[in-house]
N, C-alpha and C positions, 0 to 999 in steps of 0.2 A: 192658176188663173181663174178657172171656173169656180172653184170653191171660194176664192176671194170675192168674186162677184156675188155669189149667193150669200156669203156672210154679210156683205154690205147691204143687200136687200133686207135681210132680217134685222140688221142694225138700224136701217132706216125705219123699219116698222116699229122698233122699240122707241126710237126718237119721236115718231108720230104719236104713239100712245102717250109718251111723256108730255107732249105739247097739246094733248087732248083733241087729237084729230082721229077719231075712231074709224071714219070712212077710209082715210088714207092708210091707216094701220092695217085694216082688214085687206085692202087691196095689195099692200106690200107682202103681207103674210101669204095671201093666195098666190101672188107671183113667185114668192120664194118656194112655196110647195110645188108649184108647176115646174120651176127650174130644177128643183131637186129630183123630182120624178123623171124629168127629161134626161138629166145627167145620169141617173141610175140606169134608165133604159138604154142610153147610148153605150154605157160600159157593159151592161148585162148581155147585149146582143152581139158584142164583138166575138169573133171566133178566135180561139187561142190555138196557135200552132204548137202542137204537141209532137215531140220526137222521142220515141222509145228505143 
């Protein structure tokens, strides 16, 4: 679900560039990068239960 939302944000940025709206495209790319970093940090800080 999270990856689908991020994909749609990047797809919206490509659509905005295609329609010659550079400001919206940059905003969508920036939002996509922020969401990608937030998702990475969310998963990178999870503790993994290890059992040996």
